[in-house]
N, C-alpha and C positions, 0 to 999 in steps of 0.2 A: 256584347262586344261585336257588333256587326262588322266593324272595320277589319277585324281579324278572323272573320267567318266562324265565330263561336256559336253555331246553331245548336250544338249539343253541349251541355244538358238543358239549355234554355228551352228548347222545343218540348222536352218532357215536362218541365216545370209549368209551361203554359197549358199543356194538356191537362195536367193535374188541377190547376186552378179552374179550368173550364168545366171540370166535373162538378164544381160547386155551383148549383143552379142560382144562388143568390149573388153571384159575382159577375160584374160587367167589366170588360176590358176597354182601355182607351188607347188608341193608336196615336201616339204623340211622342215627340223627342227622338224619333227614329233617325233623322238625318244627323243629329248631334252625335250619335254613336256610330255612324257609318263612315266617318272620316272625310277628308277633303276630296278623295277620289270616289265618292259615292256615285251610284247610278241607280236608276229605277230597277234594273235587273238584279242588282245586289240587294235592294230592299224587298223585292217581290216575295222571296220565300218566307221572310219573317212576317210580313203583313198578311200574306195568304194563310200562313199557319194560324195566326190569331183569329182571322175571320173563319177559317175552317173549324177551329176548336170551339169558338164561342157562338158562331153563326151570326148572321146580320142582325139577329134579334138582341144580341148582348154586346155589341161593339159600338163605341163612339169614336169619332175622329177628332183630333185636336191639332191646331196649327203649330203649337209650340213656338209661336212668335213672341218675342224676337229671337229666342235661342236658336231656332232653325236657321237663322241667317249667319251662323258661324260657318256653315259649309254650303249654303244655298240661299237663294231668294225664296220668299214665301210663294211667289209665283211658280218657281221650279218645284217646290214641295207639293203644291196643289196639283200641278200638271202630272207629277209622278203618281200621286195617290189615285187620281182620276184614271190614269192609264192602267194601273194595277186592278182597279175595279170596273174597268170598261165593259166587261162581259156580264156584270151583275145587272139585274133588272132595275128599272127606275125605282121601284118600290124598295129594293134592297139598298140602293144608293141613298135614298131619302132617309132610311133608318140610320145608316152610317153617319151621314152628314148633318142630320137634324133631329129626326123623331126620337131617337134613343137618348140624345142629350136632353131634350125637352122632358122626357119621362124620368130619366135618372136624376137630373138636377132639379126636377119639379119646377120647371120654368113656366 
C-alpha cells in the first residue's frame, strides 16, 4: 500500500523473502499501488529496498503494462525506474532490465 506509506511490515516481509536464495523478485505493479499522486520519490524506498534485499542478481523489472496506465504512462514509469537506478552500473541495469528475466524465464 504505497499510496498510504505502508512501508512496514512490507519491508520486513521482503527481507524475509530475500533470505531464500531460490527466490527472485519482480518489480512490477508499483504505480498501481502508489495512487494518483505517485512520484518517483514516493516509489524510491520501495524499489530500493527490493534491490538492496535481493541484489541486482535476483531482481527483474516488469512494465505492468497496461495496468500501470491507471496512474501513469508507460513512459513515466520507465523514466521513474531509470531515475531510481541511475547510479547502478550498466551491468547491474542490464541484469535488472534484461539478463535476469532471460535467465529466470528461460528465454
